[in-house]
N, C-alpha and C positions, 0 to 999 in steps of 0.2 A: 438289272445288271448283275452279272456274276462277278464275285470278287475271289481272286486266287492269291494265296498268301506267299507263293514262291514259284519261280519259273519251273522248278522240277515238278510242281503239282499241276501244271497246265497239261491237260489231257485231251483237249478238244481237237477233233480231226478236221473240222471245217477250215478251209483257207481263210486268211484274214487280211484286212487292211490295218496297219499298225502305225502308231506314233510312239515316240520315246521321250521322256523328260521328267523332271521333278514336278513341274506344274504347280509350284507353290503359289497359292492364292487363286489359281485358275482365273487370271485376270483377262482383260480384253484381248491381249495378244494370244494368250493360250486358247481363248474361246474361238478365235478365228481358226486355229489349227484343229481343234476338236470338232468344230462344226463341219469343216472340210472333210475330216476323217469319216464322220458319221454319214455325210452326204455321199461321198465316193464309195463307201462300203455298201450302202444301199443300192447305188447304181450298178455296182459290180457283183452284187449278190455275195458279199463277203462279210465276215464278222468284223465289227469295229472294236479294235483292241487297243487299250492304252497300257504301256509298260512304264511303271514308275518305280521309285526306289525309296526305301526308308531303312535306316536314318538317311537324312539328306546327305549327299556325298561330302559336302563341306564339313559336316559334323564328324565325319570319319577321317577325311584327308587333311583337314585343318582344324583339329580339336580345340585350338586356342581362339577360334574365330567368334565363339559365343553367339552363333546365329540363332535367331528365333524364327519360327515358321508362322506364316499368316493363317494357315488352316491346320487343324489336327487331321489325323488320318480319317476319322469319322466324318468330319466336315467335308473333306475332299471327296470322299465316296459319294456323299449326297449330291454334291455339285455335278460331278461327272455323270452320275446316273440321270440327273435332270436334263443333261445335254444329249442323252441318247446313246451313250457308250454301251456296248454289249458286254464287254469283259474288261475288268480292271485287274491287272497283275501287279502286285506290290512285292518287289523282290528285296530281300535284306541286303543292303549295301555294305560291303566290307572291303578291306584292303586287298584281300585275296581275289575278290571278284574284280576289283579295279585293275588287277595285274593280268587278267585274262587277255590273250591276244585278240586283236580285231578279227582276224581270219577265223579263229575258233568260235568267237561270239556269233559271227555271221552264219557259219556253217551249222554249229550245234544248237544255237538258240533261235535265231531268226528263221532259218530254213527248216531244220529238222523238228524243232519244238513247236514253233508257231505256224508252220505251213504258210509262210509269208508270200503274198502275191503283190502287195502294194504297200509301200512305205512312205509316210509323209514326215519330212524332217526339215529343220531349219537350215539355212544356208551355211551357218557357222558351226554346225554340230560336229563335235569330235568325240571319239570313243576308243576303247581298247587301251592296252597297257601304255602308260605315258601319253595318253591321248594321241596315239600314233596315226589314227585313220580319220579321214574326213568324208564329206559328202561325195566327192569324186570317187573315193574308194568304194563307197556303197553302190554308186551307179555302175561301176565296173563289175562289182560282185553280182549285181542284179542281172547283168548280161550273162554271167556264168550260171547262176542258179535260177534264172527265169522269174525274177520279180521286178516290178516297176518301182522306181524311186521318183517321188514328187518333191521337188525342192521348194521350200518357201523362201522366196527371194528377199534380199535385204530391204528393199523399198516397201514390201508388204508388211514386214515386221516393224520397221521404223515409222511407217505411216501411222501406226497406232500410238507410238510415242509413250509406251508404258513398259515397265519391267517389274519383277518382284521386288527389286531393290527400291524402286521409286515408291511402291506401295508401302514397304516397311518404313521408309523415311517419312512418308506422309503420316503414318500412324504414330511414329515416335515423336513427331512434332505436334500431334493432336489435330492435324488437318483432316478431319473425318470426311468432309465434303470431297476433297481431292481423292482420298482413298476409295470412297464410294464410286466416284467417276472412273477411276482406274479399274476397279473390280467389276463394275457394271452390276453391282449389288451392294447391300449394306454389309459392312464388316461386322462379324458377330463373334460372341464367345458362348460357350456352353459349359455348365458345371453344376455340381450338386449343391443344393441349399443346405447349409450347415448352421448349427446354433452359434450365435455371437454372444456378446456380453449384455445385450439388451439395452444398451445405452440409448439407441435411437428412440425407443418407446418412451423414455423419460422426457424427451423433448418433442413428443408427438410426431416423430418421423421414424416409424418402425422400418427396419430394413431386413432384406433377405441377404445373408452372407453367402457368397458363391465360392466354392472350391473348385478350381480347375486342376484336374489330376495330371494333365499333360504339361510337364514343366518346360517343354520346348515351345509352347504356344506364345506367340507375340502378344503383348498387351500395349495399348496406346499409352502415351505419357500420363503421369498422374494428374488427376483433376476430376471435375464434376461434369458429367455428360447427360444430355437428353437422350433417352433410349426408348425402345419399344420391345414388347415381347408378346407372346401369344399363350394364353392359358385356356384350355378347353375350347379351342378355336375362336377365342375372343381376343381381339387386339387390345392390349393394355399399354399405356404410356407411363413413363416414370423417369427417374433420374438415378444416376449411378455415380458413386465415388470410388475412384481407384487411388490408393495411396496409403500413407502411414498414420493418418488421423493425428496430426501434430497437436491439435488442441487438447487431446487427452493423453499426450506423450506415448502414442502408439509405437510399438517396437518392430512390427512386421507389416508387410504390404497386404492390404485387404481389398476385397471387391465387395461393395455393399450396394444393394439396389432398393430404392424406395419406389413402390408402385402406387400410382394414383387410383383412387376409387377401387381398392382391392383390400379384402380383409381375411382371405383364406389362409389355411396352414400349408406352407410349401416345404416344410422340413423333410429332407430325404428325397425330394423330387429334383429332377434335372430341369434347369431353367436355361433356355436359349435366348440370348439378349442381342438385339441389333442396335448398333450405335447410329445416332442421327447427327449430333452436333456436340462439340466441346463448349460448355458454358463458361468455365473459368478454371484456372489452375487451383491446386490445393492451397489453402491458407490456414495459418495458425491464428486462432482467435483467442482473446483474453479470457473468455468465459463461455460456458455452454449457452448462455442467453444470447450472446453475440452470434454464436454458431447457428442457433435456432432462427434468429432474425435473417441471417444470410440465406439459410435454407428456404425460408418463406419467399425471399426474393428470387432464388433459383427456380422454385416451383412455379412462381408467377410467370417467369420468362418462358419456362417450358410450356405452360398452358397457352401462351400466346403463339407458340410454334406448332401446336397440334392442328393438323389440317381439318378443315370443315368437312364433315361427312355428308 
């Protein structure tokens, strides 16, 4: 998959089938649209192109919304590539871009820049300055500029019964199973392993401390999770704590992973972790010994959940 960082950098001359959206999480509903895009592009001998935006429009137009995104840009790229998209265009969203008229966007971007021949769009899609235009305007423009508009009807979207908001709510409530169902894949985080204070080793639970550089990345609620990762193509299970470590009067939110049956050095490496289940919320214990005893119980529960190979 080719990734283009700005609409102005798009130079491909082959006609395309295109869809437009933020696609945060690339959840089940998004997947239906992307799969249709890829399938129709193949049938029509067109490029399958996704146009998305970063920052998320709500970050720009509603700066007080404090929205967090389900996927980082790198995570989104991997998912869309796996679905067969030919070209991903990530355009910087700004207030000036949002003020562009719908007619100019259609003429200068969709027709002139993308050589659009086929557009797949949701029934409620609106665009242009003050969200002035809708799908019917696109259909009319298609008759003028000779491109086809395929509208995803309400019942098709609603039949999936999922949205990015529902995924976010599930994660914020610690409902990992529901989020996994909505996403049709495990929710994951990815970050560099950094040095911690070594406290875990003193109670025989060494941890890899993960730093996520993208501050817009959504994290599930604080608590202890059963997780899995892959190191050198080997699946490894473990448990993760997200929170402030109240037992030792922690002052900042940390992400710590304890891996089962692993003793290698991960410092400086990037670790990708998939969430499987919330075990419990974060608890303040009266002593490190109490904490250690609870961690032993947490580990035993995780081991019961590891599928038989």
